[in-house]
C-alpha positions in Angstrom: 3.5 -13.1 30.5 2.6 -16.2 29.2 5.2 -18.0 26.9 2.7 -18.0 24.1 3.0 -14.0 24.0 6.9 -14.1 24.7 7.2 -16.3 21.7 4.9 -14.0 19.6 7.2 -10.8 20.7 10.5 -12.6 20.0 9.2 -13.7 16.8 8.4 -10.1 15.7 11.9 -9.0 16.9 13.6 -11.7 14.7 11.5 -10.4 11.5 12.2 -6.7 12.3 15.9 -7.4 12.5 16.1 -9.2 9.3 14.0 -6.6 7.5 16.2 -3.7 9.0 19.4 -5.6 8.3 18.6 -5.9 4.6 17.8 -9.7 4.5 14.1 -9.8 3.5 14.8 -13.5 2.6 15.4 -14.5 6.0 12.1 -12.4 7.0 9.9 -14.1 4.3 11.4 -17.6 5.7 10.1 -17.0 9.2 6.7 -15.4 7.9 6.3 -18.5 5.7 6.6 -20.7 8.8 3.8 -19.0 10.4 0.3 -20.4 9.8 -3.1 -20.3 11.1 -2.2 -22.1 14.5 1.0 -21.6 16.6 3.4 -24.3 16.1 7.2 -25.1 16.6 7.6 -22.2 18.5 6.2 -19.9 16.1 2.8 -17.8 16.9 -0.1 -18.1 14.6 -0.6 -15.6 12.2 -3.3 -13.9 13.8 -1.2 -13.7 17.0 1.5 -11.9 15.2 -1.0 -9.6 13.9 -2.3 -8.5 17.0 0.9 -7.8 19.0 2.0 -5.9 15.9 -1.0 -3.7 15.7 -1.2 -3.4 19.5 2.4 -2.0 19.5 1.7 0.1 16.4 -1.2 1.8 18.2 1.3 2.5 21.3 4.1 3.8 19.3 2.4 6.1 16.8 0.5 7.7 19.9 3.7 8.0 22.1 6.0 9.2 19.4 3.4 11.3 17.2 3.8 9.1 14.3 1.0 10.9 12.3 0.6 12.4 9.0 2.9 10.1 6.9 5.8 10.3 9.7 6.4 6.5 9.1 7.9 6.0 5.5 7.6 2.7 4.2 8.9 2.2 0.7 6.0 0.2 -1.1 8.3 -1.3 -3.6 10.3 -3.4 -0.7 6.8 -4.5 0.6 5.8 -7.8 -1.3 2.6 -6.7 -3.4 -0.1 -8.8 -1.8 0.6 -7.1 1.5 1.0 -3.2 0.4 -2.8 -2.6 0.6 -3.0 -3.9 4.4 0.3 -1.8 5.3 -1.6 1.1 4.0 -4.9 0.6 5.8 -2.7 -0.5 9.1 -0.9 2.7 9.0 -3.8 5.0 8.7 -5.7 3.2 11.7 -2.5 3.4 13.9 -2.4 6.9 13.4 -5.6 7.1 15.1 -4.9 4.5 17.7 -7.4 2.0 16.2 -5.5 -0.7 14.5 -5.9 -2.9 17.2 -9.8 -2.5 17.5 -9.8 -3.1 13.7 -7.8 -6.3 13.7 -10.7 -8.5 13.4 -11.9 -6.6 10.5 -8.4 -6.8 8.6 -8.3 -10.6 9.4 -11.6 -11.3 8.1 -11.1 -9.3 4.8 -7.6 -10.5 4.3 -5.6 -13.9 4.5 -4.0 -14.1 8.1 -0.5 -14.4 6.7 -0.8 -11.4 4.7 -1.8 -9.3 7.4 0.9 -10.9 9.7 3.7 -9.9 7.2 2.2 -6.4 6.5 2.1 -5.7 10.0 5.6 -6.9 10.3 7.1 -4.7 7.7 4.9 -1.5 9.1 6.5 -2.2 12.7 10.1 -2.3 11.3 9.5 1.1 9.3 7.8 2.2 12.8 11.0 1.3 14.9 13.3 2.9 12.2 11.6 6.2 12.3 11.4 6.2 16.0 15.3 5.5 16.1 15.8 8.4 14.0 13.6 10.7 16.0 15.7 9.9 19.2 19.0 9.6 17.4 19.5 6.0 18.6 20.3 2.9 16.7 17.8 0.5 15.4 18.7 -2.1 17.9 18.4 0.2 20.9 15.0 1.3 19.9 13.8 -2.3 19.4 15.1 -3.4 22.9 13.4 -0.2 24.5 10.0 -0.7 22.6 9.8 -4.5 22.2 12.2 -6.0 24.5 13.2 -9.7 23.9 11.2 -12.1 26.3 12.4 -15.1 28.2 10.4 -18.3 27.5 10.0 -20.5 30.7 8.6 -23.8 29.0 9.6 -25.6 25.8 7.7 -24.7 22.7 4.8 -26.9 21.9 2.0 -26.7 19.3 -0.9 -24.5 20.7 -4.1 -23.2 19.4 -3.7 -19.5 17.9 -4.4 -16.5 20.2 -7.8 -15.1 19.7 -8.5 -11.4 18.6 -9.9 -10.8 22.1 -6.8 -11.9 24.0 -4.1 -10.0 22.2 -0.3 -10.4 22.6 1.6 -8.2 24.7 3.4 -5.7 22.7 5.5 -3.5 25.1 5.6 -2.5 28.6 4.3 0.8 28.2 1.8 -0.4 25.4 0.1 -3.5 26.5 -1.4 -5.0 29.7 -2.6 -8.7 30.3 -6.0 -7.2 30.3 -8.4 -8.7 27.8 -8.9 -6.3 25.0 -12.1 -6.5 23.0 -11.3 -6.1 19.3 -14.1 -4.4 17.5 -14.4 -3.5 13.9 -14.8 0.6 14.2 -14.9 0.8 10.4 -18.0 -1.1 10.0 -21.2 0.7 9.7 -24.2 -1.5 9.4 -26.3 1.1 7.8 -24.0 1.5 4.9 -22.6 -2.1 4.6 -23.6 -2.9 1.1 -20.8 -3.8 -1.3 -21.6 -0.8 -3.5 -22.6 1.7 -0.8 -20.6 4.9 -0.1 -18.6 3.5 2.7 -17.7 0.6 0.8 -16.7 2.4 -2.0 -14.5 4.9 0.1 -12.9 2.1 2.0 -12.2 -0.1 -1.1 -10.4 3.0 -2.8 -8.5 3.6 0.3 -7.1 0.1 0.5 -6.0 -0.1 -3.2 -2.2 0.3 -3.9 -3.0 3.5 -5.9 -4.1 5.2 -2.7 -1.1 3.7 -0.9 1.0 5.3 -3.9 -0.8 8.6 -3.5 0.5 8.5 0.4 3.8 7.8 -0.2 4.1 10.4 -3.0 3.0 12.9 -0.2 5.5 11.5 2.0 8.1 12.3 -0.9 6.8 15.6 -1.3 7.1 16.7 2.2 6.2 20.4 2.6 7.6 20.9 -0.8 10.4 19.2 -3.5 12.2 20.8 -6.2 11.3 19.8 -9.6 12.9 20.8 -13.1 12.4 24.1 -15.0 9.6 22.3 -16.7 7.6 21.3 -13.5 8.7 17.7 -14.0 10.4 15.2 -11.2 14.4 15.6 -11.4 16.4 13.1 -12.9 17.5 11.8 -9.3 13.9 11.7 -8.3 12.5 9.6 -11.2 13.2 6.3 -9.2 11.3 7.3 -6.1 8.6 8.9 -7.7 8.0 6.2 -10.3 8.3 3.7 -7.4 5.0 5.3 -5.8 2.9 3.9 -8.6 4.7 0.6 -8.9 6.9 1.4 -11.9 10.4 0.3 -11.8 12.6 3.3 -13.6 15.4 5.1 -13.4 16.8 8.6 -14.4 20.1 8.6 -16.5 22.1 11.0 -18.5 22.1 8.9 -21.7 19.1 6.4 -22.3 20.4 2.8 -23.2 18.7 0.4 -25.8 14.8 0.0 -25.7 14.1 -2.7 -22.9 12.1 -5.6 -24.3 8.5 -5.8 -23.6 7.4 -8.5 -21.6 4.7 -10.9 -22.8 1.9 -9.9 -20.7 2.2 -6.3 -22.1 1.3 -7.6 -25.6 -1.1 -10.3 -24.7 -4.0 -10.0 -22.3 -4.2 -13.6 -21.7 -0.8 -13.8 -20.0 -0.7 -13.0 -16.4 1.0 -10.0 -15.2 4.8 -10.2 -15.1 7.2 -7.4 -13.8 8.7 -5.1 -16.4 12.2 -4.5 -16.3 14.0 -1.5 -15.2 12.7 1.6 -17.4 15.9 3.7 -17.9 14.9 7.3 -19.0 16.4 10.6 -19.5 13.2 12.5 -18.5 9.8 11.4 -16.5 8.1 12.5 -19.6 9.3 9.1 -21.4 7.1 7.1 -18.8 3.3 8.1 -19.8 2.0 6.0 -17.0 4.1 8.0 -14.3 2.7 11.6 -16.1 -0.3 10.4 -15.8 -0.1 10.2 -11.9 1.6 13.4 -11.8 -1.0 15.3 -14.0 -4.1 13.7 -12.2 -2.6 14.9 -8.8 -2.3 18.3 -10.3 -5.9 18.5 -12.2 -7.4 17.4 -8.9 -5.5 20.2 -7.1 -4.3 17.8 -4.5 -0.9 19.2 -5.4 0.6 22.4 -7.0 3.5 22.6 -9.1 5.3 26.3 -9.4 8.2 27.2 -11.5 10.6 25.7 -8.9 9.0 22.9 -6.8 5.8 20.8 -6.2 3.9 21.4 -2.7 0.5 20.3 -1.4 -2.3 21.7 -3.2 -5.5 23.5 -1.9 -7.5 20.1 -2.1 -4.6 18.1 -0.3 -6.2 15.8 2.0 -5.0 12.8 4.1 -7.7 10.3 2.8 -8.0 8.7 6.4 -9.3 5.4 6.5 -12.7 6.2 8.4 -13.1 9.8 6.5 -15.8 8.5 4.6 -17.1 12.3 3.5 -14.1 12.1 1.4 -15.7 9.7 -1.0 -16.3 12.3 -3.7 -12.8 13.4 -4.0 -11.3 10.2 -3.7 -13.5 8.8 -6.5 -12.7 12.1 -8.4 -8.8 11.2 -7.9 -9.4 7.9 -9.1 -11.5 8.8 -12.4 -8.9 11.4 -13.4 -6.0 9.2 -13.0 -8.0 6.5 -15.2 -8.6 9.0 -17.6 -5.0 10.2 -17.9 -3.6 6.9 -18.0 -5.6 6.2 -20.9 -5.3 9.4 -22.9 -1.8 10.8 -22.0 0.4 10.6 -25.1 -2.0 7.8 -26.9 -3.7 7.6 -29.8 -7.2 8.9 -29.7 -9.0 5.7 -31.3 -6.8 3.3 -29.1 -7.5 5.3 -25.8 -11.2 5.1 -26.8 -11.2 1.2 -27.5 -9.3 0.7 -24.3 -12.0 2.6 -22.5 -14.6 0.6 -24.1 -13.0 -2.3 -23.2 -12.6 -1.5 -19.6 -16.4 -0.7 -19.5 -17.5 -4.0 -21.1 -14.8 -6.4 -22.3 -17.3 -8.6 -24.1 -18.4 -5.6 -26.3 -15.0 -5.4 -28.0 -13.9 -8.4 -30.6 -10.7 -7.0 -31.8 -8.3 -6.0 -29.2 -5.4 -5.2 -31.3 -5.7 -1.7 -30.5 -6.1 -1.8 -26.8 -3.4 -0.1 -24.8 -2.3 -3.3 -22.9 0.6 -1.6 -21.0 -1.9 1.1 -19.9 -4.5 -1.5 -18.4 -1.6 -3.4 -16.8 -0.7 -0.2 -14.9 -4.3 0.2 -13.6 -4.2 -3.4 -12.6 -0.6 -2.8 -10.9 -2.4 -0.1 -8.9 -5.4 -2.5 -7.9 -8.0 -0.5 -9.8 -8.8 -3.2 -11.8 -8.1 -7.1 -12.7 -7.3 -8.8 -15.8 -8.6 -12.3 -15.8 -8.6 -14.5 -18.6 -8.2 -11.7 -21.3 -11.0 -9.6 -19.7 -11.1 -6.8 -17.5 -13.0 -7.1 -14.0 -13.6 -4.4 -11.6 -14.4 -4.9 -7.9 -18.0 -3.7 -7.5 -17.1 -0.8 -4.9 -14.2 0.7 -7.4 -16.5 0.3 -10.5 -18.3 3.8 -10.3 -14.9 5.4 -10.0 -13.0 3.6 -12.6 -15.8 3.6 -15.3 -16.3 7.4 -14.7 -12.7 7.7 -15.8 -13.1 5.4 -18.8 -16.2 7.4 -19.7 -14.6 10.7 -20.1 -12.1 9.2 -22.8 -15.1 9.5 -25.3 -17.0 12.2 -23.6 
C-alpha cells in the first residue's frame, strides 16, 4: 500500500473517531485542512471521498446495511453536506457509491463530498458496531485498520478517481478501479428531463428528511390518541425536516422571530428552539406529517403510524418513481402554504412562488413558510425573490398552483 493511501485511511479514522466521540469541532478542523490537493500529510478531498465510498460499498454489502439501516441524524450534519449524505447512502446500499464518485465530485464541491462521506462512514461504523455487539473502536480497527506510513509526508498530487484509495483489506485491492457515473443517461440528460427531475428531488434535504422519518418510524411507531407525534417524539420528528423543536409539558414565553422570518431580503438564519406542548403548534411540521398521509406513504391508526400502501424507498436510480416523488413534493408544498394559514395570504404566497416579480406588495406573504421550503432545498430565496431550480420547478409550482385551484 502506498503512503498516500495509508494517510487517506488514517485521516478518515481520525475524523470518524472525532465525530463518534462527540467532538465535531475537531472533525471540522481536520476537514477544513483537506483541500483539492494532498498536502501536509493529509489527502486531497477527492482521495478521502473515494476511500470512503469504496469502504461504504463493501460494508453495506457485507453487513446488509440496506433499507435505511444506517441512522444518520441529519441535524448533526452540516447543512451543505446533507443532500450528499443521502445520495451516497442510497448508492452504497446498491454497491454503486464508488462507481458514481466522479459524478458526485463533479456536481458538488469536493470538500462537501469528502465531509459528507466521512459523516456517513462514522454512522455506518456505529451501525455495524451495534450489530456485532462490539465497541466503535473495535469495529473501526476491524474495518478500517490504522496504516503505517513508511515515508515522511510531502505535498502530492491528488489521487484520481481511477485510482481509489484502499479502504479495508476485505473491500479493496491495489487494482485500478474505473469510476463510472452509473446514474447518467445521455438520452435523458436535459436539465428538466425526467431523470434530471427525479435526481434533483432525491438529492434535496426534503427527501433526506423523508428517509430519516421512515427510519424513525420503522415498522410502526406509537402516536397520540389524536394521531399526532407524542410529546417525547416531537424533537426527532421535527428534525427530519430541519425544524429545531422540543415537546414540553408547559409552553414557555413565545420565542422571538428572527429577522429572516420578517424580511425576504435578509439571508435565512437559524430559528431558536421551538418549545411546544403539541406538534399541532408547528404548522410546518404538520404539513409534512399530513403530506405523508395524503400521498399514502404512511398510515395513521388510532395507536400508531406505519408505512402506507404507497411506501417506497425512492432509490437514487428508481426513475420510474418520478410521478410519486413529484406528487409528494407538490402535496408538501401545498400543505406548507395552506395548513392553518389565511386563505388570501396562502394564495399570495403561492403566486409569489410562481412569479415573484408579479407581486409588488409582499406584506401578506407567509415568509416563515417560504423559509421552511427553502430549508429543505425545494426553492431558494435570493435578493427577496424566489428561485426554483429547473428540475424542481414542475413539482414545486404544481403544489403552489393547487392553492388557488
